[in-house]
Backbone as CSV, one residue per row, in Angstrom:
resi,resn,N_x,N_y,N_z,CA_x,CA_y,CA_z,C_x,C_y,C_z
1,MET,12.077,-40.604,-26.774,13.435,-40.267,-26.448,13.659,-38.760,-26.472
2,LEU,13.099,-38.102,-27.503,13.248,-36.659,-27.603,12.528,-35.937,-26.457
3,LYS,11.410,-36.519,-26.044,10.629,-35.919,-24.972,11.431,-35.903,-23.663
4,GLU,12.132,-36.984,-23.357,12.920,-37.053,-22.133,14.102,-36.093,-22.178
5,ILE,14.716,-35.951,-23.330,15.833,-35.010,-23.472,15.345,-33.572,-23.283
6,LYS,14.180,-33.283,-23.830,13.602,-31.945,-23.677,13.345,-31.645,-22.201
7,TYR,12.761,-32.598,-21.462,12.501,-32.400,-20.042,13.797,-32.271,-19.259
8,LEU,14.811,-33.029,-19.632,16.099,-32.937,-18.969,16.728,-31.559,-19.170
9,ILE,16.619,-31.024,-20.387,17.147,-29.678,-20.663,16.387,-28.633,-19.854
10,PHE,15.053,-28.763,-19.772,14.256,-27.837,-18.971,14.683,-27.867,-17.509
11,ILE,14.866,-29.045,-16.959,15.244,-29.181,-15.553,16.635,-28.592,-15.316
12,VAL,17.561,-28.840,-16.235,18.913,-28.301,-16.093,18.900,-26.776,-16.156
13,VAL,18.135,-26.207,-17.081,18.063,-24.749,-17.198,17.443,-24.136,-15.943
14,ILE,16.377,-24.724,-15.437,15.724,-24.199,-14.231,16.650,-24.315,-13.022
15,ALA,17.315,-25.440,-12.879,18.242,-25.625,-11.757,19.410,-24.656,-11.857
16,LEU,19.926,-24.450,-13.064,21.023,-23.512,-13.257,20.594,-22.090,-12.920
17,PHE,19.392,-21.721,-13.334,18.865,-20.390,-13.014,18.747,-20.196,-11.504
18,ILE,18.176,-21.171,-10.814,18.009,-21.062,-9.356,19.373,-21.001,-8.671
19,PHE,20.315,-21.814,-9.117,21.644,-21.824,-8.516,22.353,-20.487,-8.699
20,LEU,22.342,-19.956,-9.919,23.040,-18.690,-10.174,22.366,-17.509,-9.478
21,THR,21.046,-17.527,-9.430,20.320,-16.464,-8.725,20.639,-16.491,-7.232
22,GLY,20.612,-17.665,-6.628,20.933,-17.789,-5.207,22.370,-17.420,-4.918
23,ARG,23.265,-17.798,-5.800,24.690,-17.469,-5.624,24.913,-15.962,-5.654
24,TYR,24.248,-15.271,-6.583,24.389,-13.808,-6.641,23.715,-13.148,-5.440
25,TYR,22.530,-13.632,-5.074,21.769,-13.009,-3.989,22.518,-13.098,-2.664
26,PHE,23.163,-14.224,-2.406,23.859,-14.414,-1.136,25.333,-14.022,-1.193
27,SER,25.784,-13.408,-2.266,27.187,-13.017,-2.384,27.466,-11.775,-1.537
28,ASP,28.726,-11.605,-1.174,29.135,-10.440,-0.376,29.012,-9.151,-1.173
29,GLU,29.240,-9.243,-2.466,29.142,-8.050,-3.314,27.715,-7.493,-3.312
30,ASN,26.746,-8.380,-3.418,25.351,-7.937,-3.409,24.973,-7.361,-2.047
31,LYS,25.460,-7.965,-0.980,25.147,-7.457,0.359,25.737,-6.062,0.561
32,LYS,26.959,-5.843,0.047,27.576,-4.519,0.164,26.793,-3.483,-0.629
33,LYS,26.379,-3.851,-1.844,25.619,-2.908,-2.677,24.279,-2.567,-2.041
34,SER,23.603,-3.573,-1.498,22.301,-3.304,-0.885,22.466,-2.445,0.368
35,TYR,23.522,-2.700,1.159,23.757,-1.890,2.352,24.050,-0.443,1.967
36,ARG,24.849,-0.253,0.930,25.155,1.106,0.472,23.906,1.808,-0.045
37,SER,23.060,1.074,-0.748,21.846,1.711,-1.256,20.913,2.092,-0.110
38,PHE,20.849,1.235,0.939,20.036,1.581,2.102,20.564,2.836,2.778
39,GLN,21.880,2.955,2.876,22.482,4.129,3.485,22.190,5.384,2.676
40,SER,22.277,5.285,1.344,22.005,6.466,0.521,20.529,6.856,0.589
41,ILE,19.649,5.874,0.680,18.221,6.175,0.815,17.957,6.863,2.147
42,ASP,18.613,6.407,3.222,18.457,7.051,4.530,18.949,8.497,4.495
43,LYS,20.055,8.743,3.804,20.565,10.109,3.695,19.601,10.992,2.913
44,LYS,19.058,10.463,1.819,18.096,11.230,1.028,16.844,11.530,1.837
45,ASN,16.375,10.552,2.619,15.190,10.771,3.447,15.436,11.829,4.510
46,SER,16.599,11.805,5.126,16.867,12.780,6.182,16.993,14.190,5.606
47,THR,17.618,14.335,4.426,17.706,15.668,3.823,16.332,16.143,3.358
48,PHE,15.530,15.253,2.839,14.183,15.627,2.415,13.328,16.018,3.617
49,ALA,13.446,15.271,4.705,12.654,15.567,5.904,13.071,16.884,6.532
50,SER,14.334,17.230,6.445,14.769,18.493,7.042,14.310,19.689,6.206
51,ASN,14.035,19.500,4.932,13.588,20.595,4.071,12.068,20.753,4.022
52,LEU,11.334,19.893,4.688,9.879,20.004,4.683,9.427,21.201,5.502
53,SER,8.444,21.898,4.991,7.898,23.019,5.747,6.717,22.535,6.576
54,ILE,6.573,23.110,7.748,5.500,22.721,8.654,4.352,23.697,8.466
55,LEU,3.190,23.164,8.150,2.010,23.992,7.921,1.279,24.239,9.232
56,GLU,0.688,25.414,9.326,-0.095,25.732,10.514,-1.463,25.072,10.407
57,SER,-2.007,24.725,11.530,-3.303,24.067,11.564,-4.406,25.100,11.323
58,ASP,-5.245,24.850,10.330,-6.365,25.748,10.059,-7.695,25.058,10.341
59,THR,-7.671,24.048,11.183,-8.880,23.290,11.472,-9.412,23.559,12.874
60,GLU,-9.094,24.687,13.431,-9.579,25.023,14.761,-11.042,25.473,14.675
61,ASN,-11.860,24.905,15.512,-13.279,25.282,15.663,-14.035,25.267,14.337
62,ILE,-13.915,24.228,13.574,-14.664,24.158,12.312,-15.908,23.301,12.431
63,ILE,-16.079,22.610,13.544,-17.240,21.752,13.729,-18.351,22.571,14.365
64,GLU,-19.503,22.548,13.719,-20.667,23.227,14.271,-21.625,22.169,14.791
65,TYR,-21.975,22.282,16.035,-22.872,21.326,16.648,-24.303,21.813,16.494
66,VAL,-25.196,20.943,16.076,-26.602,21.271,15.873,-27.395,20.594,16.983
67,GLU,-28.235,21.375,17.611,-29.060,20.815,18.674,-30.377,20.340,18.078
68,ASN,-30.700,19.091,18.299,-31.972,18.538,17.845,-32.968,18.595,18.995
69,LYS,-34.098,19.222,18.726,-35.141,19.295,19.750,-36.078,18.116,19.566
70,VAL,-36.619,17.625,20.676,-37.416,16.399,20.649,-38.737,16.611,19.914
71,GLY,-39.455,17.662,20.143,-40.774,17.856,19.560,-40.763,18.784,18.358
72,GLN,-39.840,18.697,17.500,-39.685,19.664,16.425,-40.226,19.116,15.098
73,ASN,-41.512,19.293,14.857,-42.176,18.954,13.591,-41.651,17.653,12.972
74,LYS,-41.854,16.601,13.648,-41.394,15.320,13.173,-42.503,14.659,12.369
75,LYS,-42.231,14.313,11.123,-43.233,13.676,10.278,-43.258,12.190,10.576
76,THR,-44.446,11.651,10.560,-44.584,10.208,10.712,-44.990,9.640,9.367
77,TYR,-44.308,8.647,8.937,-44.587,7.999,7.663,-45.104,6.593,7.941
78,HIS,-46.112,6.234,7.177,-46.648,4.891,7.250,-46.386,4.232,5.913
79,PHE,-45.846,3.045,5.963,-45.394,2.378,4.756,-46.533,2.136,3.770
80,TRP,-47.659,1.640,4.236,-48.757,1.309,3.321,-49.394,2.566,2.751
81,LYS,-49.400,3.641,3.483,-49.949,4.904,2.959,-49.051,5.476,1.890
82,LEU,-47.770,5.262,1.983,-46.866,5.741,0.951,-47.062,4.988,-0.357
83,LEU,-47.445,3.732,-0.301,-47.646,2.953,-1.519,-48.990,3.196,-2.184
84,SER,-49.954,3.628,-1.432,-51.291,3.824,-2.018,-51.315,5.092,-2.866
85,ASN,-52.071,5.041,-3.943,-52.219,6.196,-4.831,-53.435,7.003,-4.403
86,ASP,-53.258,8.264,-4.146,-54.385,9.121,-3.745,-54.868,9.929,-4.916
């Protein structure tokens, strides 16, 4: 008997929590507050973006291209010779 009452209390508490959370989430007051916060965040972003300084690009011509020649002292390695002890 006590076990069923305990489960009933758990179910009532969980249902009450879900109901009150949904009621607050879908209320007009919450929608107004969230809209106002979005507007204030947009204003803060626009003021922050207007105060950003633009840096000059210092990456011009930093890549050096190396030419590989075909017959340029290429070593040939043989796997079994590398394992043998001389």
